[in-house]
C-alpha positions as CSV (number, residue, x, y, z in Angstrom):
1,M,-39.5,-14.0,-36.7
2,D,-42.5,-16.3,-36.9
3,N,-45.5,-16.7,-39.0
4,T,-48.3,-19.0,-37.9
5,T,-51.5,-20.0,-39.6
6,S,-54.9,-21.0,-38.2
7,Q,-58.2,-21.5,-40.0
8,K,-61.4,-19.7,-39.1
9,T,-64.7,-21.2,-40.0
10,S,-64.9,-21.5,-43.8
11,H,-67.0,-23.7,-46.1
12,M,-64.2,-23.8,-48.7
13,S,-61.9,-26.8,-48.8
14,N,-58.2,-26.8,-49.7
15,T,-59.2,-27.7,-53.2
16,S,-61.1,-24.5,-53.6
17,N,-58.0,-22.7,-54.9
18,S,-59.5,-23.5,-58.4
19,T,-62.7,-21.7,-57.4
20,N,-63.0,-18.0,-58.1
21,T,-65.5,-15.3,-57.4
22,K,-66.5,-13.2,-60.4
23,G,-63.2,-11.7,-61.4
24,E,-61.6,-13.3,-64.5
25,G,-64.6,-15.6,-64.8
26,D,-67.2,-13.0,-64.8
27,A,-67.5,-12.7,-68.5
28,K,-70.8,-13.9,-69.8
29,F,-70.6,-17.7,-70.2
30,N,-72.2,-19.6,-73.1
31,K,-75.3,-21.2,-71.6
32,K,-75.4,-23.7,-74.4
33,Q,-72.2,-25.3,-73.0
34,F,-73.7,-26.0,-69.6
35,W,-76.4,-28.3,-68.1
36,P,-78.5,-27.6,-65.0
37,Y,-77.1,-29.7,-62.2
38,Q,-78.0,-31.1,-58.8
39,R,-76.5,-33.6,-56.4
40,L,-79.0,-35.9,-54.8
41,Y,-78.4,-38.3,-51.9
42,A,-80.2,-41.5,-51.2
43,K,-80.0,-43.2,-47.8
44,G,-79.1,-46.8,-47.7
45,G,-77.1,-49.4,-45.8
46,G,-77.9,-51.7,-42.9
47,T,-78.0,-51.9,-39.2
48,K,-75.1,-52.2,-36.7
49,H,-75.2,-54.2,-33.4
50,I,-73.7,-52.4,-30.5
51,S,-73.0,-53.6,-26.9
52,D,-75.1,-52.2,-24.1
53,S,-72.7,-51.6,-21.2
54,K,-75.4,-51.8,-18.6
55,T,-77.0,-55.1,-19.5
56,N,-73.9,-56.5,-21.2
57,S,-76.2,-57.7,-24.0
58,K,-76.2,-56.9,-27.7
59,T,-79.0,-54.8,-28.9
60,K,-80.0,-53.6,-32.3
61,S,-79.6,-49.9,-32.3
62,N,-78.6,-46.8,-34.2
63,T,-79.0,-47.8,-37.8
64,K,-75.8,-46.7,-39.5
65,T,-76.7,-45.3,-42.9
66,K,-74.6,-44.6,-45.9
67,K,-75.6,-41.9,-48.4
68,K,-75.2,-42.6,-52.1
69,M,-74.8,-39.7,-54.4
70,F,-76.6,-39.3,-57.6
71,H,-76.0,-36.6,-60.2
72,L,-79.1,-35.0,-61.7
73,V,-77.9,-33.5,-65.0
74,N,-80.4,-31.7,-67.2
75,N,-83.2,-33.2,-65.1
76,R,-81.9,-36.8,-65.7
77,V,-79.8,-39.0,-63.5
78,A,-76.4,-39.4,-65.0
79,T,-75.4,-42.9,-65.9
80,D,-72.5,-42.4,-68.2
81,K,-69.4,-43.6,-66.3
82,T,-67.1,-41.0,-67.8
83,L,-69.5,-38.2,-66.9
84,V,-70.1,-39.5,-63.4
85,K,-66.4,-39.8,-62.7
86,R,-65.9,-36.2,-63.9
87,L,-68.7,-34.8,-61.8
88,E,-67.5,-36.7,-58.7
89,S,-64.0,-35.1,-59.2
90,I,-65.4,-31.6,-59.0
91,Y,-65.5,-30.0,-55.6
92,I,-68.7,-27.9,-55.3
93,P,-69.4,-26.4,-51.8
94,P,-72.7,-27.6,-50.5
95,A,-74.0,-24.1,-50.0
96,Y,-73.9,-23.3,-53.7
97,K,-77.2,-22.9,-55.5
98,D,-78.3,-22.7,-59.2
99,I,-75.5,-24.9,-60.2
100,V,-74.6,-25.6,-63.8
101,V,-71.9,-28.0,-65.1
102,A,-70.0,-28.0,-68.3
103,K,-71.1,-30.5,-71.0
104,S,-67.4,-31.1,-72.0
105,G,-64.6,-32.2,-69.7
106,S,-62.2,-29.9,-71.7
107,N,-64.2,-26.7,-70.9
108,K,-62.2,-24.1,-69.1
109,I,-65.0,-23.6,-66.5
110,Q,-66.3,-26.9,-65.2
111,A,-69.0,-25.6,-62.9
112,I,-70.7,-22.4,-61.9
113,G,-72.8,-21.8,-58.8
114,T,-74.2,-19.0,-56.6
115,D,-72.9,-18.8,-53.0
116,D,-75.0,-17.8,-49.9
117,R,-74.2,-14.1,-50.6
118,G,-75.5,-14.2,-54.1
119,R,-72.1,-14.1,-55.7
120,R,-71.4,-16.2,-58.8
121,Q,-68.6,-18.7,-58.2
122,Y,-66.6,-20.6,-60.8
123,V,-64.9,-24.0,-60.6
124,Y,-62.1,-24.2,-63.2
125,N,-60.7,-27.2,-65.1
126,P,-57.6,-28.4,-63.2
127,K,-55.7,-28.3,-66.5
128,Y,-56.6,-24.6,-67.0
129,T,-55.6,-23.9,-63.4
130,K,-52.2,-25.5,-63.9
131,K,-51.6,-23.4,-67.1
132,R,-52.7,-20.3,-65.2
133,N,-50.3,-21.1,-62.4
134,D,-47.5,-21.7,-64.9
135,R,-48.0,-18.3,-66.4
136,K,-47.9,-16.7,-62.9
137,Y,-44.2,-17.7,-62.7
138,D,-43.5,-15.9,-66.0
139,F,-45.2,-12.8,-64.7
140,I,-43.1,-12.5,-61.6
141,L,-39.8,-12.2,-63.5
142,P,-40.1,-8.4,-63.7
143,L,-40.2,-8.4,-59.9
144,G,-37.3,-10.9,-59.7
145,K,-35.2,-8.7,-61.9
146,K,-35.7,-5.6,-59.6
147,I,-36.2,-7.2,-56.2
148,I,-32.6,-6.6,-54.9
149,Q,-32.9,-2.9,-55.8
150,I,-36.4,-2.7,-54.4
151,E,-35.3,-4.0,-51.1
152,K,-32.3,-1.6,-50.9
153,D,-34.4,1.4,-52.0
154,N,-37.1,0.4,-49.5
155,E,-34.6,0.5,-46.6
156,N,-33.5,3.9,-47.6
157,A,-37.0,5.2,-48.0
158,L,-37.9,4.0,-44.5
159,H,-34.9,5.8,-43.1
160,V,-36.0,9.1,-44.8
161,L,-39.6,8.6,-43.7
162,A,-38.8,7.8,-40.1
163,S,-36.8,11.1,-39.8
164,K,-39.8,13.2,-41.0
165,P,-42.4,14.6,-38.6
166,Y,-45.8,13.3,-39.4
167,D,-47.0,16.8,-40.2
168,D,-44.6,16.7,-43.2
169,W,-45.8,13.4,-44.6
170,L,-47.1,13.5,-48.1
171,L,-50.1,11.2,-48.5
172,P,-50.6,8.7,-50.0
173,N,-47.0,8.7,-51.3
174,D,-45.5,8.3,-47.8
175,Y,-47.6,5.3,-47.0
176,I,-45.9,3.3,-49.9
177,P,-42.5,2.5,-48.2
178,I,-44.4,1.0,-45.2
179,I,-46.6,-1.1,-47.5
180,I,-43.7,-2.3,-49.6
181,Y,-41.9,-3.3,-46.4
182,M,-44.9,-5.3,-45.3
183,L,-45.1,-7.0,-48.7
184,R,-41.5,-8.1,-48.7
185,T,-41.2,-8.9,-45.0
186,Y,-44.6,-10.0,-43.7
187,H,-45.9,-11.3,-47.1
188,F,-49.5,-10.4,-46.3
189,R,-52.0,-9.8,-49.2
190,I,-52.4,-6.2,-50.2
191,G,-56.0,-5.8,-49.1
192,N,-59.2,-4.5,-50.6
193,E,-61.6,-1.9,-49.2
194,K,-64.7,-3.8,-50.4
195,Y,-63.7,-7.0,-48.6
196,A,-62.8,-5.1,-45.4
197,I,-66.1,-3.3,-45.3
198,E,-68.4,-6.2,-46.4
199,N,-66.6,-9.3,-45.2
200,N,-64.4,-8.0,-42.3
201,S,-61.5,-9.6,-44.3
202,Y,-58.3,-7.6,-44.2
203,G,-54.9,-7.1,-45.9
204,I,-52.1,-4.6,-45.6
205,T,-53.9,-1.5,-47.0
206,T,-56.9,-2.2,-44.8
207,L,-55.1,-2.9,-41.5
208,K,-56.6,-1.4,-38.3
209,K,-54.7,-0.3,-35.2
210,Q,-56.2,-3.2,-33.2
211,H,-54.4,-5.6,-35.6
212,I,-51.0,-4.5,-34.4
213,K,-49.6,-5.1,-30.9
214,F,-46.2,-4.2,-29.4
215,D,-44.7,-6.3,-26.7
216,S,-42.7,-3.8,-24.6
217,K,-42.1,-2.8,-21.0
218,N,-44.2,0.3,-21.5
219,S,-47.5,-0.6,-23.3
220,K,-48.2,3.1,-24.1
221,I,-47.8,3.8,-27.8
222,D,-45.0,6.3,-28.2
223,S,-43.5,6.7,-31.7
224,S,-40.5,8.6,-30.3
225,N,-39.4,5.7,-28.3
226,T,-38.5,2.4,-29.9
227,S,-35.9,1.1,-27.5
228,N,-38.3,-0.7,-25.2
229,S,-40.1,-2.7,-27.9
230,H,-39.2,-6.3,-28.0
231,K,-41.5,-7.6,-30.8
232,I,-44.3,-6.7,-33.1
233,S,-47.3,-9.0,-33.4
234,I,-49.8,-8.5,-36.3
235,E,-53.0,-10.6,-36.4
236,F,-56.1,-10.2,-38.6
237,V,-58.7,-12.2,-40.5
238,G,-57.6,-12.5,-44.2
239,K,-58.9,-14.1,-47.3
240,K,-61.4,-17.0,-46.9
241,G,-61.5,-16.5,-43.1
242,V,-57.8,-17.4,-42.6
243,I,-56.2,-15.9,-39.5
244,N,-53.0,-14.1,-40.6
245,R,-50.3,-13.8,-38.0
246,Y,-46.8,-12.5,-38.0
247,T,-44.6,-12.1,-34.9
248,D,-41.4,-10.2,-35.4
249,N,-39.1,-10.9,-32.5
250,D,-36.3,-8.7,-33.8
251,P,-38.1,-5.8,-35.6
252,N,-36.6,-3.1,-37.6
253,P,-36.5,0.0,-35.3
254,M,-37.7,2.2,-38.2
255,I,-40.8,0.1,-38.8
256,I,-41.6,0.2,-35.1
257,K,-41.5,4.0,-35.1
258,L,-43.5,4.2,-38.4
259,L,-46.2,1.7,-37.2
260,K,-46.6,3.6,-33.9
261,T,-46.9,6.8,-35.9
262,L,-49.7,5.3,-38.0
263,I,-51.5,4.1,-34.9
264,E,-51.1,7.5,-33.1
265,H,-52.7,9.2,-36.2
266,S,-55.1,6.5,-37.2
267,N,-58.6,7.3,-38.4
268,P,-61.6,7.2,-36.0
269,D,-62.6,3.9,-37.6
270,G,-59.1,2.5,-36.8
271,F,-57.9,2.1,-40.4
272,L,-54.2,3.0,-40.8
273,F,-53.9,3.7,-44.5
274,K,-56.6,6.3,-45.3
275,Y,-56.0,9.8,-46.4
276,Y,-57.9,12.9,-47.7
277,N,-58.3,12.5,-51.4
278,N,-58.2,16.1,-52.6
279,K,-55.5,15.7,-55.2
280,N,-54.9,13.1,-57.9
281,Y,-52.3,10.6,-56.9
282,Y,-48.9,10.8,-58.5
283,N,-49.0,13.9,-60.7
284,N,-45.9,13.2,-62.8
285,N,-43.8,12.9,-59.7
286,D,-44.6,16.5,-58.8
287,D,-43.6,17.4,-55.2
288,S,-46.4,19.8,-54.8
289,H,-48.8,17.2,-53.3
290,D,-50.8,18.4,-50.3
291,S,-50.0,16.9,-47.0
292,H,-52.6,15.1,-44.8
293,D,-53.6,18.5,-43.4
294,S,-54.3,20.1,-46.8
295,H,-58.0,19.4,-46.4
296,D,-58.4,22.8,-44.6
297,N,-59.6,24.5,-47.8
298,H,-61.2,27.8,-48.3
299,D,-64.8,26.6,-48.9
300,N,-64.7,24.7,-45.6
301,H,-65.7,21.5,-47.5
302,K,-64.0,18.6,-45.9
303,P,-63.0,16.0,-48.4
304,S,-63.7,12.3,-47.7
305,K,-61.0,9.9,-46.6
306,V,-60.2,7.0,-48.9
307,F,-58.0,4.0,-48.8
308,I,-54.7,3.7,-50.6
309,T,-55.2,1.0,-53.3
310,P,-53.2,-1.7,-55.0
311,E,-53.3,0.6,-58.1
312,H,-51.3,3.2,-56.2
313,I,-48.5,0.6,-55.5
314,H,-48.6,-0.6,-59.1
315,S,-48.3,3.0,-60.4
316,F,-45.3,3.5,-58.0
317,F,-43.5,0.5,-59.5
318,Q,-44.3,1.6,-63.1
319,I,-42.9,5.1,-62.5
320,K,-39.9,4.3,-60.3
321,Y,-38.7,1.0,-62.0
322,N,-40.4,1.2,-65.4
323,S,-41.7,-2.3,-64.7
324,E,-45.1,-4.0,-64.5
325,I,-44.9,-5.1,-60.9
326,T,-48.0,-5.7,-58.8
327,P,-48.4,-6.3,-55.1
328,K,-49.8,-9.8,-55.8
329,M,-46.4,-10.9,-57.2
330,F,-44.6,-10.5,-53.9
331,R,-46.3,-13.5,-52.2
332,T,-45.4,-15.8,-55.2
333,W,-41.8,-14.5,-55.4
334,Y,-41.1,-14.8,-51.7
335,G,-42.8,-18.2,-51.5
336,N,-40.2,-19.6,-53.9
337,Y,-37.5,-17.6,-52.2
338,H,-38.3,-19.2,-48.8
339,M,-38.4,-22.6,-50.5
340,L,-34.7,-22.1,-51.6
341,E,-33.8,-20.5,-48.3
342,H,-35.0,-23.5,-46.3
343,L,-33.6,-26.0,-48.7
344,R,-30.2,-24.3,-48.2
345,D,-30.6,-24.5,-44.4
346,L,-31.3,-28.2,-44.7
347,Y,-28.2,-28.6,-46.7
348,N,-26.1,-26.7,-44.2
349,N,-27.3,-28.6,-41.2
350,G,-26.7,-32.0,-42.8
351,T,-30.3,-33.1,-43.3
352,L,-29.8,-33.6,-47.0
353,K,-27.8,-36.6,-48.2
354,I,-25.9,-37.2,-51.4
355,K,-28.2,-40.2,-52.1
356,M,-31.8,-40.2,-50.9
357,T,-34.8,-42.4,-51.5
358,K,-38.0,-41.1,-53.1
359,V,-39.7,-41.2,-49.7
360,E,-37.0,-39.1,-48.1
361,I,-37.1,-36.6,-51.0
362,N,-40.9,-36.3,-50.7
363,K,-40.5,-35.6,-47.0
364,I,-38.0,-32.8,-47.8
365,I,-40.5,-31.3,-50.3
366,N,-43.2,-31.4,-47.6
367,V,-40.9,-29.9,-45.0
368,C,-40.1,-27.0,-47.4
369,S,-43.8,-26.6,-48.2
370,E,-44.6,-26.3,-44.5
371,H,-41.9,-23.7,-44.1
372,V,-43.3,-21.6,-47.0
373,S,-46.9,-21.9,-45.7
374,S,-45.7,-20.6,-42.3
375,K,-44.5,-17.5,-44.1
376,L,-47.5,-17.0,-46.4
377,N,-50.2,-17.8,-43.8
378,N,-51.8,-20.7,-45.8
379,T,-51.5,-24.5,-45.8
380,P,-48.6,-26.6,-47.1
381,T,-50.9,-27.9,-49.8
382,V,-51.8,-24.5,-51.1
383,S,-48.2,-23.4,-50.9
384,K,-47.1,-26.4,-53.0
385,Q,-49.9,-26.2,-55.5
386,S,-50.3,-22.4,-55.9
387,Y,-47.1,-20.7,-54.9
388,I,-44.0,-22.8,-55.3
389,D,-43.0,-23.2,-58.9
390,N,-43.7,-26.9,-59.9
391,K,-40.7,-26.9,-62.2
392,I,-38.4,-26.0,-59.3
393,I,-40.0,-28.8,-57.3
394,D,-39.2,-31.1,-60.2
395,L,-35.5,-30.0,-60.1
396,V,-35.3,-30.6,-56.4
397,M,-36.9,-34.1,-56.8
398,K,-34.1,-35.2,-59.1
399,N,-31.3,-34.5,-56.6
400,P,-32.0,-32.3,-53.5
401,Y,-28.4,-32.4,-52.3
402,R,-26.9,-31.3,-55.6
403,F,-29.5,-28.6,-56.2
404,A,-29.3,-27.1,-52.6
405,S,-25.5,-27.1,-52.8
406,K,-25.7,-24.5,-55.6
407,I,-27.9,-22.1,-53.5
408,P,-26.0,-19.2,-52.1
409,N,-26.0,-18.6,-48.3
410,N,-26.9,-14.9,-48.4
411,S,-30.2,-13.2,-49.3
412,V,-28.9,-11.3,-52.3
413,G,-27.4,-14.4,-53.8
414,Q,-30.6,-16.4,-53.2
415,H,-32.6,-13.7,-55.0
416,K,-30.2,-13.8,-58.0
417,F,-30.2,-17.6,-58.0
418,L,-34.0,-17.8,-58.0
419,Y,-34.3,-15.3,-60.9
420,K,-31.8,-17.2,-63.0
421,I,-33.6,-20.5,-62.3
422,I,-37.0,-19.3,-63.2
423,L,-35.7,-17.5,-66.3
424,K,-34.0,-20.7,-67.4
425,L,-36.9,-23.0,-66.6
426,R,-39.5,-20.7,-68.2
427,H,-37.6,-19.4,-71.2
428,N,-35.0,-22.0,-71.8
429,E,-32.3,-19.3,-71.8
C-alpha cells in the first residue's frame, strides 16, 4: 500500500495551518481590538555588474533591487520594534484584502483578512493554535478506546454488505461501512458537499467514479468478479488544492466488490455516495428504512438526491458505540498510530541505537513525520505540527530506542499502546 502527496497550485504556505476560514472564528470580533493594516514595499538597493559573454567586457545592467517592507498600522508606519517584529512573524497571504491586525500580541486572533472569494480568513495566535492542537489529542481518546472494536465490526459489516444484492441496500445506512473503511484505511478527509460543488475539492463522501481506478487484466467494471483486480488507485483534489492519492496494491476483495458496485450504480453526475432523501436518517435503528428504489411513490414526485454527511457518521457512532466520535478524529488517531508503527519498524530493522546523538534523533523524528505524511496526504511539517502528538515526540526525543522497544509488533497491540500513552500523557493516570 502506498500514499503519495503532491501539491496543486495554492497560495497558502505550510504555515497556513493556523489560518481558518469562517468556522470557529466566525463569531463577531471586537473591532476595538484591531487596527486597519497594510503592508507596503519600497524599492531600494544598488546595481550589479554582470559579464557580457559576447564582448567579454563588464557592463552595468539589470539593476538588482531589494524590497523593504513597511507596516502601515492605523494609517501610520509602525516604528515600535516589538510591534514590527510581531507583524513580520504573521503570515498573511498576499491576496488578502481589508486586513486588520490585533492591537495585542496576546489576542487569540492576530489578523483577519478577506480572500479573493470574499471569505473572511483568520490568522490565529501560535499559542492558541498550540492549545487547540493539545485539546485535539484529548478529544480522540473516545475513538482510541473503541478503535479495535470499530475495526473488527467494520470488517464484519463489509462481509455482510458484500453479500447483499444492491437492490437490497438500505441507504444511507449501507454506505457507512464503506466510508468507515476508507477513514481507517485510506485516511482521507470525510468531504463536504459545499466544497465539492464550489471548489472542486473532494473527500470520501464526495468521491466520484472517475476518482477510482482498478488495475486489472480486464478493465471493464464488474462487481461480481474481483479475482482479476491487482490494485486500487484513488486520486482526487482535496483540501487546499492538495492532490490526495492512495494506491492499494493488495486490496481487500470485499472493498473491491463494494467500490465496483458503487461505480456501477453511481449518479449521473458521478458521485458515489448520494441517495434519495425521502426518509429521516436513523429512525431509532428502525429496520423499516426504504431502499434506494423507494422513490417510486404514489404521487409520482421524485425526491431529490442528497449526499451522506459527516453528521450521519457521527450519529452512527453515537448510537452504536455510545461515544462522541467524529470522522475528523480518524486522521489524528491514525497519524499517531503510523508514527508508532514506523518507529517500531525502525527498531526491528536495527536503525535505532541504544545511544543516539541529538542530530540522529531529530533525523528519526523527521523520517517518522515523512512516513505519517505519506499516509495522510500532507507534508511532514504539517504532520509533525498538527497531527503527531507533541508529547509523544518529546518522549521519543528522550530515548527513541527505549520507547520503540515497548511498542508491540501487532496492530491491536499498537492501538492499545497508543491509547495508554495518550491517556497517561494527557490525564496523568
